C-alpha positions in Angstrom: 0.0 0.0 0.0 1.5 3.3 -1.0 1.6 6.3 1.4 -0.4 9.2 0.0 1.1 12.6 -0.4 -0.9 15.6 1.1 -1.7 16.7 -2.4 -3.5 13.4 -3.1 -5.5 13.6 0.1 -6.3 17.2 -0.7 -8.0 16.1 -4.0 -10.4 14.1 -1.8 -10.9 16.6 1.0 -11.5 19.8 -1.0 -14.8 18.7 -2.7 -16.0 17.0 0.6 -15.3 20.2 2.6 -16.8 22.5 -0.1 -20.0 20.5 0.0 -20.5 20.6 3.8 -21.9 24.2 4.1 -24.4 23.6 1.3 -25.5 20.3 2.8 -26.0 22.0 6.2 -28.0 24.8 4.6 -30.2 22.4 2.6 -31.0 20.4 5.8 -31.6 23.4 8.1 -33.1 26.1 5.9 -36.7 27.2 6.5 -37.0 25.2 9.7 -38.5 26.6 12.9 -36.7 26.3 16.2 -39.2 23.6 17.3 -38.4 21.6 14.2 -34.7 22.0 14.7 -35.0 20.8 18.3 -37.3 17.9 17.5 -36.0 14.4 18.4 -36.9 11.3 16.5 -36.7 9.4 19.8 -35.9 10.0 23.5 -32.2 8.8 23.1 -31.7 10.3 19.6 -30.3 13.7 18.8 -32.2 16.6 17.2 -30.7 18.6 14.3 -29.5 21.2 16.8 -28.0 18.6 19.1 -26.0 17.2 16.1 -24.9 20.8 15.4 -24.0 21.3 19.1 -21.9 18.1 19.1 -20.1 19.2 16.0 -19.4 22.6 17.5 -17.8 20.9 20.6 -15.6 18.5 18.6 -14.7 21.1 15.9 -13.7 23.6 18.6 -11.3 21.0 20.1 -9.8 19.9 16.8 -9.6 23.3 15.0 -8.1 25.1 18.0 -5.3 22.5 18.2 -4.7 22.3 14.4 -4.4 26.1 14.3 -1.2 25.8 16.3 0.6 23.5 13.8 3.4 25.1 11.9 2.7 26.2 8.3 6.3 26.2 7.2 7.9 22.8 6.9 11.3 21.5 5.9 9.7 18.5 4.1 6.3 19.7 2.7 6.2 17.0 0.0 6.9 14.2 2.5 4.4 11.4 2.3 1.7 11.6 4.9 1.3 8.6 7.1 -1.5 8.2 9.5 -0.5 6.9 13.0 -2.4 4.1 14.8 -4.7 6.5 16.8 -5.5 8.5 13.7 -6.4 5.4 11.7 -8.6 4.3 14.6 -10.5 7.6 14.8 -10.9 7.7 11.0 -12.4 4.2 11.1 -14.7 5.2 14.0 -16.1 8.3 12.1 -16.2 6.7 8.6 -19.4 6.7 6.8 -20.9 4.9 3.8 -21.4 7.1 0.6 -24.9 7.9 1.7 -23.7 9.3 5.0 -24.8 6.4 7.3 -22.2 5.4 9.8 -20.2 2.2 9.1 -20.1 1.6 12.8 -22.1 3.4 15.6 -20.2 4.6 18.6 -21.5 6.8 21.5 -19.8 10.2 21.7 -17.3 10.4 24.6 -18.7 12.4 27.6 -16.4 15.3 26.8 -17.9 15.6 23.3 -21.5 14.8 24.1 -24.3 17.3 24.2 -26.0 17.7 27.6 -29.6 16.7 27.4 -32.3 15.0 29.4 -33.0 11.6 28.0 -36.6 11.9 29.0 -37.3 15.3 27.2 -39.0 15.1 23.9 -37.1 18.0 22.4 -33.8 19.7 22.9 -33.4 23.3 23.8 -30.8 24.8 21.5 -31.1 27.9 19.2 -29.8 29.1 15.8 -26.4 30.1 17.3 -25.3 26.4 17.0 -25.8 26.6 13.2 -24.0 29.9 13.0 -21.0 28.6 14.9 -21.0 25.4 12.9 -21.1 27.3 9.6 -18.1 29.4 10.8 -16.2 26.3 11.7 -16.9 24.7 8.3 -15.4 27.8 6.6 -12.4 27.6 9.0 -11.9 23.9 8.1 -11.6 24.8 4.4 -9.2 27.7 5.3 -7.0 25.5 7.5 -6.9 22.8 4.8 -5.7 25.4 2.3 -3.3 27.0 4.8 -1.6 23.6 5.4 -1.7 22.4 1.7 2.1 22.6 1.5 2.8 21.8 5.2 4.1 18.5 6.6 0.9 16.6 7.4 2.8 14.3 9.8 3.3 17.1 12.3 1.6 16.3 15.6 -0.9 18.1 17.7 -2.8 17.3 21.0 -5.7 15.1 20.2 -8.8 14.2 22.1 -7.0 11.8 24.3 -4.4 13.5 26.7 -1.8 10.8 26.1 -2.0 10.7 22.3 -0.8 13.1 19.6 -2.7 13.4 16.4 -1.1 14.0 13.0 -2.3 17.1 11.1 -3.4 15.0 8.1 -5.5 12.8 10.4 -7.1 15.8 12.1 -8.1 17.3 8.7 -9.5 14.0 7.5 -11.3 13.2 10.8 -12.9 16.6 11.1 -14.1 16.5 7.5 -15.6 13.0 7.8 -17.1 13.6 11.2 -18.9 16.7 10.0 -20.2 14.8 6.9 -21.4 12.0 9.3 -23.5 14.3 11.5 -24.8 16.6 8.8 -26.1 13.3 7.2 -27.6 12.4 10.5 -29.4 15.8 10.5 -30.8 15.0 7.1 -32.1 11.6 8.4 -33.8 13.4 11.2 -35.5 15.8 8.8 -36.5 12.9 6.5 -38.1 11.0 9.4 -41.8 10.5 8.6 -42.7 11.8 12.0 -40.8 15.0 11.5 -43.1 17.9 12.4 -44.5 19.8 9.4 
């Protein structure tokens, strides 16, 4: 198996990232706050809970990736995912239609606070505004680091593990796609309020 260069991975990431804001807008446009907070079931997330989860995780990843150096002595060096990066990429991976390959509960530090008994969540449009800003920043960071060494490490979501920049960009892109697809499934639910 050959090791991809950052430019090869960029060819995959750019169209995926460019599509995320449009997908988010198509899912959330013209919905009331009640619709955005509606849950398909007591232990399932609403559209805004999905957005709130993405905001939490994106904040963590984007803030750490921002600290990575832009200049690199070996920018064309092949990018190689480490074991933890491969594991997290596998965890957030989706099928082409956006359904998860595997389902895993969000770790407590990345979970949205909610009452499992409540029928609806209680978030507002600020979650969508923050998420849109983060999606734009993800595109900007990817372009900023296009010529950087993607093997440079940053603090990941486990205190004892360092993530590689390339893994962080891939994970963040795939994770956003996964949960924006989940938002679409909520909206497509036959019981979704009209």
